[in-house]
N, C-alpha and C positions, 0 to 999 in steps of 0.2 A: 523422488526428490534427485533431480540431476547432480551427480558429483563428477567432477575433474580432479579429486583427489587422488594420486596414484601412491600412496602409501602403501608399501610390501609388495610392490610391482618390481619386477626385473626387467630392464632394457637393455638391448644391444643396437648400439650405432655405430656403422660402419663410416670410415673415411673421418673419424673423429678427432685427428691430429690438428684439424685446420678450419676455418672457414664455417660453413652452416653446419659441418657436422660438430664442431665446439659447441656452438649457439644452440642445436637440438639436444646436444647433452647436458649442457646447464640448464635448459626449460625443463627437462624431465626431472633432473636432481631437484630442481627448487620446487617442484610438484609432488616430491616425497619419494621418488623412484630411485632404487639402487640401479647403477649404470654400469654396463661393461662397454669399455672404450675402445674400438679396435681400429686401427690402422698399421702401415708399415713402419712410422716411425716411433718407437717405443719411448725415447726419451720425452717426446712432445706429450704423449698419452700421460706418462707418469707425472708431469707436471701439470696437468688438467686433471687428474685422479686427486691430487692433493688439494686442488682449488675446489672440485666437487664434494670431497669427503667434509670441508666445512662446512658444507649445508646439514651434516649430522646423518648424512646417508652415505651408503658404501660404495666404492667406484673400483672397477677392475681393469687396469689396462691389459691389453693382451695385442701382441702382435699379430697381423693377420695380412694377407693378399688375397683380395678377392677376386685376383685371376687365377689364382693356385686352388684346386679342388681339396687337396689333402689339408693347406692351411687354414682352408675355411672349416674342414670337419675338425681338425684339432683345436681350434678357437672355439668353436661351440661345445664342445667336449668340457674345454677348459671352463667356458663361462658355466654350464650345466653343473658341473662338480663342485664350482664354488657356491653357487646360489641354491641348486636343488630344483629351479625352476626357470622359465625363459617367457614372460608374458607379453612383451613388445619388441620388435624388431623394426629399426630405422634403416632401409637400406639407401646411404647418403653416398657413398664412395663414387668419385668419378671424375673422370679426365676429358679433356677435350684437345684435338690437333687441328691446326690451321694450315691451310694449304692455297693456292693461286686459283684454286678451281679443282673441279673432278679430274682432268688430265693430270694435275700433278700431287694427287693425293695419293700418297704410297700405299701398298699394302701393308707394310709396317705399321703405319698410321692407323689403318682401317682395324688392324688386329687389336692395335693397343686399346683403342676406344672401345670396340666391340666385346672386348673380354672384360673389359674394367666395367662398363657402365651398365650392359645388357646380362651379359652371361654370369658378372658376378652377383648380379641380382636374383636371378635364377638359381646359382648354386647357394647363396646364402638363405634363400627364401626355401629350398628345399629341404636343407639340412636343419634349419630350425623348425620349418612345419611340422617334422617327424616327432619333436618334442611337444609342440603345441598340440597334435591331434592326439597324443597320449592325455594331455590335459584337458581334452576337449574345449580349449579356450586359446584366444592369442589375437595379437593385433600385428597387422605387417603393414608398414607404410614406406612405399616406395618413393624416392625422390626424381620425379620425373623433368620437366624443363617446358615452358613455353615452346621450345625446339621441338618437342616431341607432337605438337599439333599443326605448328607452322615452321617452314624452313627459310633457308636462303644459301648464300653463296659461301664458299671458303671453307665451312666445317660439316662435310657431306657425312661423316662416320659418326659424329655427334648427333646430328638430326634422326639418322638412321636409328641410332642405339636409342635414343630418348622416344621416339616412336615406337620401337619396340616395347621399352617399360611401361608405354600406357596400356599397350594390348595385353602384355604380359600380366599386370595387375589385374585386368578383368578375367583372364583364365585362371591365375591362381586364385581369385575370389571364389569363381565356379568350382573349383576343385575342392576348396577347402570348408566352404559354407557348411557342409553336413557335420564337420567338427566344431563349429560355434568359432570359427576363426575368421574374421573380417580384414581384408585386403583392400586398401585404398592408396591413392598417389595424390602427392602434391607438386603442383608445375609450377616453380618460382619463375617470376621474370627476370631481370637484370637487377642482382643486388650487391653492395659493396663489400665485397671478401676479400681475402688475403690473393685468392686466384684472379679476381677481376679488375682490383682496385688501380693497377698502373695504366688499364686500358680505357678507365670511366671517360678520360676526356679526349679520346681518340674520335678522329671525325666520324667512324661508323657508329660507335658510342653514343656520339651526341643524336645522331638521325635517330637510334633508336628511344633515347629520351623525348625525343618529341612526338613519338607515336603513344608515350605514354599518356593516359587521360591525364594523370596526377603531376605530369611532367616533371618528374623526380625518379631516381632509382630506388630499390627498395633498401631499407633499413636494417640493422640488427635488431632480431625479435619480433619482426612483423608477420613472421610465418610460426610463431609458436602458439597462436591459438588454434589454428588448424591443427597441428601437431599434437597437441593435446586433447583437444576433440577426440581425434581418430584414435590415440591411446587410450582415452578413460574409457569409464562406464556410461559416461554420457552418448557414447556412440554405440546404438545397439543394433540399428536398422540401416546402416550405412555400410555398403561393401561394393567393390569393383567400381569406385567412382575417382575421378580426377578433379583436385578442386585448384583452379589456377588462381595465383596470387601474384599479380603482376601489375597492379596500379592501374589496370584498365588498359593496358598495352595491347592484348589481342581482341578487344572490343571495338579497336579503332579501324578505320579502312586505311 
């Protein structure tokens, strides 16, 4: 019998103070999961935690900067000490920096994006995997992007980082498979979130929309099915994979 029920499971979601992170935390909680929500903005996390607790499951807000190794170690310890186990990690925290082009993209922009979007996935995955290896089970879900398989102008560091996440997912899957830990990635297309909302009517965004087979951007909740599959016991033989959920954008010429 295929089960998507997550009752009794404990999940960590990074970047949970806004956007897709909040959506992922809600989806996991609604499926029965206790959720540790991590981000830098504690006040936002506390508000979300109260909302999630209304589902009848625990929610733990933890301040964490995924660019800081000690912050990650402390956050993972806090979660483990509170729940006693960690079953699911959703590596969602991310940023993007824009520039006119390669020549104008600063080293500071590069470091900010690579440290958050790639190094943060590595560090969080490494620390949580130590616990999962002892448990001989676990699910790690990295949030990549269509920008990890195709690129364009003005966001060189973002495309580089997300491309790294795609291959890092495969490498992590190989290392962790002997311990019963499955590692997969989701590549969202363009979604209407707090980070993107004000730019969705920009000329460049409209060009992207016209490339989407469904002729619209993603809506809240449209990645939840993939998330729950990768997190649940329905997923037992899928690892090192990338699932693109972009309305068909990357399937168009």
